[in-house]
Steps between C-alpha positions, in 0.01 A plus 500: 500500500862457599658535832765762399288720268143572602510522884828698498364722228192583691642604841844586348352799341300615809800648695277640773331171562822314533635743749180478704535123496860519634393756778197287603707190518756654726243680717303182558814295592607761756153542642457125529834475686410783731162343571657174598751662737223714654289184567762248583808698609852383445432141572667182374344528157565880450852453366369252244212733403746795457743284298213388275382859454845608404539196268168586337609860439841401366340241268262767377776749435699231305214499243708686226773232533298179547178588297261232364341213671812430724460841664122442550559153643754632755261780602202267546719257688632750745157659542344166569741433787431850647119441481530171690714688762295826497152504335509874475750465201202370303424862387811479293318255274332809331812655345644141447186425290597791262858379499364146381295672236805700383724191486283210378247460223146568613367158581814371689503830684130440608608160629768661719256763627248235584774310707586815686128571579452150628800542728367821634154356570644200683729706716251760593240226579762329729580827666127578571425138619166515312362534148451865426331567166676822462843334538407267214319741266713796567824361355304338220330821394828699529672239275210515245512880489870498459495251224205670330668839519825360356305323226324806403822699501665232287224516240499872494876505444463241216231708331702814542807325348290397207387859449860623516606246252220601263595860547866428422385305196279793382782743563716287275239480235441876519877561455512273192197679353656838565819387334318351203298834477813698516668286230196549273490866561868522414447293189217729396714814568800366298259405214361853505828663518655295225203561273505871571864544460699231320227396253440866398867561463533188278207630300665840450835327392297292256341792347828697478686205334216451251517866414892466461457193276246680275732804456833314501552540117320827427568700810806354676546796732137466623553127534817554712297747715226234553757241586665735751167572653433123519833452677413774749163350566667162565730663749207674673312171500799326672504779767119462535536125556752560777278757655199272478703224685593755766132644500618851417334763293574529122814677407308805371351564849826494695590855445483737796350847516194571301223232450641250257181339367423758226852491367499119507174490301642741242828287471294182450271663246805636301659160502205312382409764244848471357474128483149482341441810316181562693448854610498483880414807699539546881298772667511596868220690677512641847798550724726206504569373866706221639276185515741254648699230318227245504238725346730643246610151403144373461399785273810494291472117442126546440585751223761273354262212481223710352736632231640151433137390434443794265819431305427126480117480445351831401663604168481858635676796358465719814492428867456753776618444863343744748615525861273711724578597863198587716498564873345162594629274210717466200369385161665354207324463162634345185294539182574397141328541156536141402253225408377437848423179669267226382328229699708230347803318639733784400370711800818576696306478821514132452872513562719586804556867409178656613450250787849584624416880474180447707676304757784770536241778532258318731781438741532882534122551520483606143271408197551416134227566239522407130271632236502420127283467205606331164635760262495785751814434709558404865512699824655368823457692816682431825468677828665481843378683810765704664590433869289687739220570248145376557414175330 
């Protein structure tokens, strides 16, 4: 325990107690002076008593300037002279005990309090001309209670400070954990967005360039058309990367007016069909409604991911994309007539594609179901509940 930290920290934070201490000290000094004048009048010692009382109050008021043990020593010295002159000033020992506990470490403060108690007992006994047990035990009990109360307050404040420090540390750890969780979530989002946009665009470019290479000699016009489509796809991919960085919807969904998702699906199907030669059909059932940029983006990128898997893994000749609007939900189905999925390591679910789709849909309360049998094609069904609809 240090002189300048623990005691000051205890009572320094209890503003009401400190004000009560100041008030009590002033009241006791004034009351002791009035008692002396009432009992003894303005005799020869009255001016000395009044000068001592004024000096005691002035020394107490100089606490913010003097501070520390020097201030306490001056207070005790002036008080000691007043007690020798007028024993009624002994009551000022109570607030002075708290001053000592505020200024000094605990055990030195206890020594000062004990000295003041001994002074009070001696002076009261001399004033009564006999040994009165109440005059001995009264000051002792008051001192013990004062020191005990201060000690309890000190320990409570120390325990409270420990709890506050632990709380601040826990808040810091929580902030770090939230920051790390946010960083991981952002990394997962970027991984999902890049897979569903950039990777699929590169896959389309690869298919178009392969088609152009195979037709470069025999069908140069078709090869040039494939190369032009590859260039257009590259430009769209560049725009898509910029939009992913800005967390915007795909370019096909930025049109205003009618719901853009059906047209974006048809545009995606036409581009992939031209690049791969697979017959990709897009069907829309129900009345198209505006679903919001986040839902439209999730469904479009789910369709792109599913079609990318069809072109890469299924060896299908036909794929059908069905978008169904219902009052309580919107459904997206992608079916192909390819070779289906086997249980081996070629299962696309082992990669990031389907996992990213599931993450994106689950964030919106949706689901993703994949059904496939070897030799009988694959069916992927995605659904998202609409806002305001029952779960």
